[in-house]
Each structure stands twice: as C-alpha cells, then as structure tokens.
VOPAGU-2260 file (C-alpha; in pm, 1 decimal, decimal comma):
REM VOPAGU-2260
SITE   aa  ch    i         X         Y         Z
SITE  MET   A    0     739,9    1434,8    2299,2
SITE  GLN   A    1     612,4    1805,2    2290,7
SITE  ASN   A    2     555,4    1961,2    1964,6
SITE  ALA   A    3     831,4    2165,6    1924,9
SITE  GLU   A    4    1053,5    1873,1    1994,2
SITE  TYR   A    5     872,6    1692,4    1735,5
SITE  LEU   A    6     899,4    1965,1    1465,6
SITE  ARG   A    7    1279,2    2011,1    1558,1
SITE  LEU   A    8    1328,9    1622,1    1461,7
SITE  VAL   A    9    1059,8    1568,9    1184,6
SITE  ARG   A   10    1198,8    1862,8     939,8
SITE  THR   A   11    1525,6    1657,1     849,2
SITE  PRO   A   12    1577,7    1341,8     719,2
SITE  GLY   A   13    1854,4    1255,0    1006,4
SITE  GLY   A   14    1618,4    1355,4    1289,7
SITE  ARG   A   15    1314,4    1129,3    1134,4
SITE  GLU   A   16    1576,2     848,6    1103,6
SITE  ASP   A   17    1771,1     881,4    1423,2
SITE  HIS   A   18    1489,3     927,1    1637,9
SITE  TYR   A   19    1227,1     724,7    1443,5
SITE  ALA   A   20    1061,9     542,1    1705,1
SITE  ARG   A   21     981,0     869,8    1912,4
SITE  VAL   A   22     881,5    1053,4    1592,8
SITE  ILE   A   23     668,8     774,5    1442,2
SITE  ASP   A   24     497,7     746,0    1797,1
SITE  ARG   A   25     422,7    1113,3    1833,4
SITE  TYR   A   26     300,4    1147,1    1460,6
SITE  TYR   A   27      33,1     849,2    1526,3
SITE  GLU   A   28     -55,2    1014,5    1829,8
SITE  LEU   A   29    -143,8    1331,9    1666,8
SITE  VAL   A   30    -316,8    1173,1    1366,1
SITE  THR   A   31    -486,5     866,9    1506,0
SITE  PRO   A   32    -834,1    1063,3    1581,7
SITE  VAL   A   33    -822,9    1251,6    1244,1
SITE  CYS   A   34    -762,4     928,7    1071,2
SITE  ARG   A   35   -1024,2     745,9    1217,4
SITE  ASP   A   36   -1278,5    1024,3    1122,9
SITE  VAL   A   37   -1157,5     990,0     756,0
SITE  TRP   A   38   -1070,2     616,5     701,7
SITE  SER   A   39   -1247,6     468,7     996,6
SITE  ASP   A   40    -996,4     163,5    1142,5
SITE  SER   A   41    -812,6     106,2     833,0
SITE  PHE   A   42    -537,8     374,2     788,6
SITE  HIS   A   43    -449,6     320,2     419,7
SITE  LEU   A   44    -476,7     409,4      64,4
SITE  THR   A   45    -618,2     187,5    -185,5
SITE  TRP   A   46    -690,1     120,9    -567,2
SITE  PHE   A   47   -1104,2     162,0    -664,8
SITE  ALA   A   48   -1318,3     -28,0    -890,8
SITE  GLU   A   49   -1564,7     189,4   -1064,3
SITE  ASP   A   50   -1833,2     304,9    -799,1
SITE  GLN   A   51   -1641,4     146,6    -499,8
SITE  SER   A   52   -1666,5     336,5    -157,3
SITE  LEU   A   53   -1347,5     390,0      43,5
SITE  HIS   A   54   -1442,9     102,1     280,5
SITE  GLU   A   55   -1524,3    -138,3      -4,3
SITE  ALA   A   56   -1196,2     -42,5    -201,3
SITE  GLN   A   57    -970,4    -116,1     112,8
SITE  LEU   A   58   -1144,9    -473,2     155,8
SITE  THR   A   59   -1039,8    -524,7    -188,5
SITE  LEU   A   60    -687,3    -431,3    -104,9
SITE  GLN   A   61    -703,4    -638,6     196,7
SITE  HIS   A   62    -817,4    -948,7      45,3
SITE  TRP   A   63    -609,4    -931,6    -264,8
SITE  LEU   A   64    -319,0    -939,9     -28,8
SITE  ALA   A   65    -477,5   -1254,2     156,2
SITE  ASP   A   66    -527,7   -1423,1    -154,4
SITE  ALA   A   67    -194,9   -1329,8    -307,9
SITE  GLY   A   68     -42,6   -1483,6      20,3
SITE  GLY   A   69    -238,8   -1777,7     -13,3
SITE  PHE   A   70    -323,2   -1753,4     359,9
SITE  THR   A   71    -574,7   -1994,5     500,3
SITE  ALA   A   72    -765,7   -2064,6     796,0
SITE  ASP   A   73    -484,7   -2317,8     923,4
SITE  ASP   A   74    -239,4   -2020,5     926,7
SITE  ARG   A   75     -93,5   -1792,3    1176,2
SITE  LEU   A   76     -14,8   -1450,6    1031,5
SITE  LEU   A   77     188,3   -1137,4    1122,8
SITE  ASP   A   78      74,5    -803,8    1016,9
SITE  VAL   A   79     405,6    -550,9    1041,6
SITE  GLY   A   80     288,9    -207,4    1108,5
SITE  CYS   A   81     -88,6    -280,6    1207,6
SITE  GLY   A   82    -236,8      65,0    1299,7
SITE  ILE   A   83    -514,5      -1,6    1527,1
SITE  GLY   A   84    -591,1    -315,8    1384,2
SITE  GLY   A   85    -880,3    -275,6    1130,6
SITE  PRO   A   86    -685,8    -468,8     870,0
SITE  ALA   A   87    -575,8    -725,0    1084,1
SITE  ALA   A   88    -924,2    -804,2    1164,3
SITE  ALA   A   89   -1055,8    -802,0     803,2
SITE  ILE   A   90    -798,2   -1032,8     704,7
SITE  ALA   A   91    -880,0   -1273,2    1000,3
SITE  ARG   A   92   -1233,8   -1250,1     912,8
SITE  TYR   A   93   -1193,3   -1342,2     540,0
SITE  THR   A   94    -939,6   -1618,0     584,7
SITE  GLY   A   95   -1015,6   -1779,4     924,6
SITE  ALA   A   96    -667,5   -1715,7    1024,1
SITE  GLU   A   97    -477,9   -1606,1    1362,9
SITE  VAL   A   98    -355,0   -1265,8    1326,3
SITE  THR   A   99     -71,5   -1096,1    1533,7
SITE  GLY   A  100     -37,1    -722,9    1484,3
SITE  VAL   A  101     288,0    -541,3    1578,4
SITE  ASN   A  102     314,5    -172,4    1589,9
SITE  ILE   A  103     583,7      55,3    1740,0
SITE  CYS   A  104     311,1     290,2    1869,2
SITE  GLY   A  105     186,1     209,4    2228,8
SITE  HIS   A  106    -115,6     439,7    2220,4
SITE  GLN   A  107    -256,2     251,0    1880,0
SITE  VAL   A  108    -156,3    -118,4    2039,8
SITE  ARG   A  109    -382,2      -9,3    2337,5
SITE  LEU   A  110    -656,5     118,0    2092,6
SITE  ALA   A  111    -629,7    -214,5    1868,3
SITE  ARG   A  112    -665,3    -422,4    2179,5
SITE  SER   A  113    -988,9    -227,3    2325,3
SITE  LEU   A  114   -1160,0    -212,1    1983,1
SITE  HIS   A  115   -1112,4    -613,1    1893,2
SITE  ARG   A  116   -1149,9    -782,8    2235,7
SITE  GLY   A  117   -1400,6   -1049,1    2278,9
SITE  GLY   A  118   -1578,7   -1266,3    2055,9
SITE  GLU   A  119   -1484,2   -1521,2    1842,3
SITE  LEU   A  120   -1267,5   -1276,3    1605,0
SITE  GLY   A  121   -1119,8   -1121,2    1902,6
SITE  ARG   A  122    -984,5   -1459,1    2015,5
SITE  ARG   A  123    -776,1   -1484,3    1670,2
SITE  LEU   A  124    -631,0   -1128,2    1701,6
SITE  THR   A  125    -308,4   -1022,4    1892,9
SITE  PHE   A  126    -172,0    -685,2    1930,4
SITE  VAL   A  127     214,8    -622,7    2051,0
SITE  GLU   A  128     401,1    -332,6    2060,6
SITE  ALA   A  129     713,5    -401,3    1876,1
SITE  ASP   A  130     958,9    -257,8    1635,5
SITE  ALA   A  131     996,6    -398,4    1281,4
SITE  MET   A  132    1377,9    -346,8    1319,9
SITE  ALA   A  133    1389,1    -603,4    1605,9
SITE  LEU   A  134    1071,0    -836,4    1577,6
SITE  PRO   A  135    1047,2   -1011,8    1929,1
SITE  PHE   A  136     949,8   -1330,6    1763,5
SITE  GLY   A  137    1128,0   -1663,3    1723,2
SITE  ALA   A  138    1240,3   -1789,3    1391,8
SITE  ALA   A  139     981,8   -1955,7    1151,0
SITE  GLU   A  140     693,5   -1884,8    1383,3
SITE  PHE   A  141     443,7   -1746,4    1131,5
SITE  ASP   A  142     283,6   -1911,7     841,1
SITE  GLY   A  143     259,5   -1573,5     640,9
SITE  VAL   A  144     313,9   -1204,6     657,7
SITE  PHE   A  145     156,3    -891,4     531,8
SITE  SER   A  146     232,9    -536,4     584,1
SITE  ILE   A  147      14,2    -195,6     457,3
SITE  GLU   A  148     186,2     127,1     374,0
SITE  ALA   A  149     430,9      52,2     722,7
SITE  LEU   A  150     751,8     -47,9     609,8
SITE  CYS   A  151     846,5     274,3     474,1
SITE  TYR   A  152     884,2     400,5     823,7
SITE  ALA   A  153    1169,7     160,0     897,5
SITE  PRO   A  154    1481,6     341,3     858,8
SITE  ASP   A  155    1656,9      38,6     709,6
SITE  LYS   A  156    1416,9    -134,8     484,9
SITE  HIS   A  157    1662,9    -401,6     408,9
SITE  HIS   A  158    1707,5    -494,8     773,6
SITE  ALA   A  159    1298,9    -494,0     816,5
SITE  TYR   A  160    1277,1    -706,4     542,4
SITE  ALA   A  161    1526,1    -982,7     711,0
SITE  GLN   A  162    1370,8    -962,5    1036,6
SITE  ILE   A  163    1056,9   -1054,4     847,3
SITE  ALA   A  164    1233,5   -1338,6     671,8
SITE  LYS   A  165    1336,6   -1455,7    1002,1
SITE  VAL   A  166    1013,7   -1508,8    1157,4
SITE  LEU   A  167     858,2   -1655,4     857,9
SITE  ARG   A  168     826,1   -2019,6     772,7
SITE  PRO   A  169     971,4   -2187,2     461,1
SITE  GLY   A  170     719,7   -2150,9     189,5
SITE  GLY   A  171     554,0   -1862,6     346,4
SITE  GLY   A  172     418,7   -1570,0     151,1
SITE  PHE   A  173     519,0   -1233,1     230,4
SITE  VAL   A  174     281,2    -946,8      95,0
SITE  GLY   A  175     228,3    -618,2      95,3
SITE  VAL   A  176     210,4    -260,8     -30,5
SITE  ASP   A  177     418,9      61,7      26,7
SITE  TRP   A  178     549,1     405,1     -75,6
SITE  PHE   A  179     849,0     433,9    -288,8
SITE  CYS   A  180    1012,3     713,6    -488,9
SITE  ALA   A  181    1032,5     690,6    -880,2
SITE  ASP   A  182    1397,9     533,0   -1009,3
SITE  GLY   A  183    1658,4     794,1   -1085,1
SITE  LEU   A  184    1549,2    1058,2    -913,3
SITE  SER   A  185    1809,6    1352,1    -873,9
SITE  ASP   A  186    1887,0    1487,9    -551,7
SITE  ALA   A  187    1682,5    1801,6    -636,8
SITE  ASP   A  188    1360,5    1596,6    -755,7
SITE  TYR   A  189    1375,7    1407,3    -457,7
SITE  ALA   A  190    1392,4    1711,6    -238,5
SITE  ARG   A  191    1126,9    1880,3    -426,9
SITE  TRP   A  192     882,7    1600,4    -481,9
SITE  VAL   A  193     948,6    1334,6    -214,0
SITE  GLU   A  194    1095,0    1536,3     120,5
SITE  PRO   A  195     810,1    1692,5     148,2
SITE  MET   A  196     578,9    1398,1     153,1
SITE  CYS   A  197     837,0    1225,4     384,1
SITE  GLU   A  198     827,1    1511,5     631,0
SITE  GLY   A  199     442,2    1533,4     660,9
SITE  PHE   A  200     404,2    1171,4     723,4
SITE  ALA   A  201     687,7    1139,4     931,5
SITE  ILE   A  202     875,5     889,2     732,1
SITE  PRO   A  203    1263,2     861,5     756,0
SITE  HIS   A  204    1309,2     804,0     377,0
SITE  VAL   A  205    1157,0     574,9      84,5
SITE  ILE   A  206    1356,6     361,8    -127,1
SITE  PRO   A  207    1297,4     339,8    -537,0
SITE  PHE   A  208    1043,3     137,0    -625,6
SITE  GLY   A  209    1319,8     -69,9    -880,9
SITE  ALA   A  210    1520,3    -141,3    -576,7
SITE  LEU   A  211    1231,1    -344,7    -396,0
SITE  LYS   A  212    1290,1    -654,6    -560,3
SITE  GLY   A  213    1645,9    -637,5    -501,4
SITE  HIS   A  214    1606,2    -578,0    -151,7
SITE  LEU   A  215    1348,6    -832,7    -102,8
SITE  GLU   A  216    1572,9   -1100,3    -248,7
SITE  ALA   A  217    1887,6   -1009,0     -56,5
SITE  ALA   A  218    1672,6   -1068,3     245,0
SITE  GLY   A  219    1614,9   -1403,5     148,8
SITE  PHE   A  220    1261,8   -1388,7     -60,0
SITE  GLU   A  221    1187,5   -1533,8    -392,7
SITE  VAL   A  222     995,4   -1237,6    -537,7
SITE  GLU   A  223     670,5   -1361,6    -721,8
SITE  SER   A  224     567,8   -1010,6    -836,3
SITE  VAL   A  225     582,9    -631,3    -815,3
SITE  SER   A  226     298,6    -389,0    -931,5
SITE  ARG   A  227     192,4     -48,5    -874,0
SITE  TYR   A  228    -160,0      45,0    -730,7
SITE  GLU   A  229    -258,7     155,1   -1061,6
SITE  ASP   A  230    -217,0    -163,3   -1205,6
SITE  HIS   A  231    -488,4    -297,7   -1018,1
SITE  GLY   A  232    -773,3     -14,3   -1028,6
SITE  ASP   A  233    -830,5     384,0   -1015,8
SITE  ILE   A  234    -602,7     572,1    -742,5
SITE  GLY   A  235    -781,7     891,2    -826,3
SITE  PRO   A  236   -1090,5     871,9    -571,1
SITE  ASN   A  237    -799,6     882,9    -278,0
SITE  TRP   A  238    -744,2    1229,7    -322,7
SITE  GLN   A  239   -1105,6    1300,2    -338,4
SITE  PRO   A  240   -1259,4    1421,4      12,4
SITE  HIS   A  241   -1451,6    1130,5     179,4
SITE  GLU   A  242   -1710,7    1159,0     410,3
SITE  PRO   A  243   -1584,2    1133,5     802,1
SITE  ALA   A  244   -1665,3     776,6     922,3
SITE  SER   A  245   -1768,1     937,5    1239,7
SITE  GLY   A  246   -1979,5    1230,8    1044,1
SITE  GLN   A  247   -1753,2    1484,2    1206,3
SITE  ALA   A  248   -1518,0    1700,6    1027,2
SITE  GLY   A  249   -1133,2    1584,9    1078,6
SITE  GLY   A  250    -998,9    1919,0    1207,6
SITE  GLY   A  251   -1051,8    2072,4    1528,3
SITE  HIS   A  252    -898,9    1794,8    1764,8
SITE  PRO   A  253    -736,2    1900,3    2053,5
SITE  ALA   A  254    -427,1    1685,9    1960,5
SITE  LEU   A  255    -358,7    1956,2    1638,1
SITE  ALA   A  256    -352,5    2250,4    1885,8
SITE  SER   A  257     -43,3    2377,9    1763,3
SITE  GLU   A  258    -103,5    2586,4    1433,4
SITE  SER   A  259     235,6    2484,7    1275,5
SITE  VAL   A  260     218,0    2116,1    1368,2
SITE  GLU   A  261    -135,8    2119,6    1186,8
SITE  THR   A  262     -13,5    2311,5     899,3
SITE  LEU   A  263     256,8    2041,8     837,9
SITE  LEU   A  264      17,5    1760,7     880,2
SITE  ALA   A  265    -265,8    1917,4     669,8
SITE  GLY   A  266      30,8    1954,3     394,7
SITE  SER   A  267      97,7    1568,4     391,0
SITE  MET   A  268    -174,1    1421,4     162,7
SITE  PRO   A  269    -137,9    1712,3    -124,2
SITE  ALA   A  270     234,4    1649,0     -98,2
SITE  LEU   A  271     178,3    1246,8    -152,6
SITE  ARG   A  272     -74,6    1333,5    -454,2
SITE  ASP   A  273     131,3    1580,0    -606,7
SITE  GLY   A  274     436,2    1338,3    -600,7
SITE  ILE   A  275     245,1    1051,3    -744,7
SITE  GLU   A  276      84,2    1269,3   -1004,8
SITE  GLN   A  277     424,3    1399,9   -1117,7
SITE  GLY   A  278     532,9    1054,6   -1123,8
SITE  LYS   A  279     806,2    1092,9    -826,6
SITE  ILE   A  280     619,4     882,3    -569,9
SITE  VAL   A  281     493,3     531,3    -655,5
SITE  MET   A  282     229,7     340,6    -444,6
SITE  GLY   A  283     366,8     -31,0    -490,2
SITE  CYS   A  284     289,4    -376,6    -428,8
SITE  TRP   A  285     485,2    -705,2    -390,9
SITE  VAL   A  286     420,1   -1072,2    -373,3
SITE  ALA   A  287     704,2   -1285,7    -220,9
SITE  ARG   A  288     764,6   -1630,6     -45,5
SITE  LYS   A  289    1045,2   -1763,6     168,0
SITE  PRO   A  290    1208,9   -2068,8      -6,6
SITE  GLY   A  291    1101,2   -2388,9     105,4
SITE  ALA   A  292     830,6   -2611,3     148,7
SITE  ARG   A  293     551,1   -2535,7     413,1
SITE  THR   A  294     650,6   -2768,7     670,8
SITE  GLY   A  295     574,3   -2762,3    1056,7
SITE  ARG   A  296     262,8   -2622,2    1205,3
SITE  HIS   A  297      90,5   -2541,2     870,9
SITE  CYS   A  298     139,2   -2919,9     746,7
SITE  ALA   A  299      56,7   -3053,4    1058,1
SITE  ARG   A  300    -272,7   -2918,1    1039,5
SITE  THR   A  301    -368,7   -2983,5     702,7
SITE  GLY   A  302    -166,4   -3284,7     571,2
SITE  ALA   A  303    -105,2   -3272,5     234,6
SITE  ARG   A  304     -52,2   -2883,7     127,2
SITE  ALA   A  305     331,0   -2806,0     138,8
C-alpha cells in the first residue's frame, strides 16, 4: 500500500474498518523501526512503580498478566497481536510455558521469527501470521490466552473475543490490557478526543470501557476483574521522553519519508495522552476465564491441578 492510499483509508473510521487488514499492516510497516528505537521489542505502554525504567515497568505488566492468568510451565499459551514477539518471549521466559504469537502483519511475524530463533527459549516460541477475527486453531487448543494493547485493532471486538473463547480450554485464563473510550461519550466528544487517537494509530474504533465486561461475558467468559492502568501504578511516565533503545533518535527513518504521514504518526501519542488526561480514553485491564475445569493436555501433564 502506498502512502497516499494509506492516508485516504486511515482518515475515516469506515476506511480503517472496511480495510483493517491492509491499513494495520501498512501502519506497522511504517512505525516498527521507530517503535523499536523507543520501546525496544515490546510495543506497549504500561504502569510504573517509583523509579522504574520503561523496560522494568513493561516486565511488571507482562508478569502481572501471567500471574493473573495462572500460567505455568505446563501451559500452551496464545498471544493475540504479538507484535515482534517481545512480550511473548518475556512471558515464556517468566513462566516456562510454550507461547504461540499471532499477528496480522506479516513483516512483523518475519521479524519476530528472526529475533527469537534458536536456544531453549526460541524452541518454546512460535509466530503465526493470522487475523484475530479468524484464528487458525482448533477448539480448546490453548491453556491460556493473553493480549497486550492489540484487540483494539479488531473491527468487531465481540467476534474477536468469541474467537479466543473457541480456542481456549475450559478453565483457561484470558487476560489482557487494551485501549477503550470512556462511558457515555457524546458523538462530539468521541470525534474530538478519541477519533484523532484512532486515526493516528490506525485503530478502527474503540469500545466503552464499561462495555468490556459485557462483551467478554457474551463471548462465553466469566470475568474475574476489570481495572484501569492507574489502579496498578503511575501512568504519567508513559508521556515522558524515553531514551531510544538503540541510542538513536526516532525520526528520520526512510519509511516516514512522506511529511503528511509523518505528521499523522507524530500526533498519535499526544492524541492518546490528551484523551486520557481529559478522561475520554481509558487504558484498561481484564482477567477472565472460560467456564469449566482444566482438562485434557494440562491435567495430563500436571495431574491434580484442575
């Protein structure tokens, strides 16, 4: 996709939704080099404890997800929207589990495979080019599922959650963090505060945070908790400049040669920050579980735990 076509499609909610696969793929083709400079291999925001570095805070969030999901070394896990594999590798390392990452962006999948090949950890990591709207796995194939700031890209959130419920074993945990809008926003407030963020990040739309629990329950989950990032720590450091992971400035990448595209991308983080500070955008978390006892592969390995 050329920049002119990308700009035409990304400028409207309909363009981002009707052509979501192509728009998201082009967006991450443009921003992946910049994201690696700033965030290394984990492309997500987080909450911070006092004096934590970005990397330490990201690990805190990733480990919180693993603990909340009850993930163990006996599990086969699915990371929905895995980026270039940083969180999948961190959770595999922390838990000892096998992790399969799925990503709609083929170039990120290829990069994830190249970054995480070989060694004991690499043997427990698999990366698949796939769409969360049509997961290419059998029923009850995974013991747990996690997703980090990725399902906001699904054009139909309920359908994506239902796809996850299908591939998760009974008793398995589904945990994640994502971006939402505040409840009860007027169309004018959504257009003023949320739409600029969605446009900048190539997100089709976001759902109200208060609707999350209902969507998860309708997809077949029992919801144990929902919370906001600020319930866990300080989100302010997300808006402070971080030292680029590579020691280089984020700007100037050949991929951002078009000034209009570069301007759009550069405005995405301020739009997110402003929306959150005004209470119009919510960074939220959930812990849910598929009803039933842990059965099959997991119990065959671990015996008593069910």
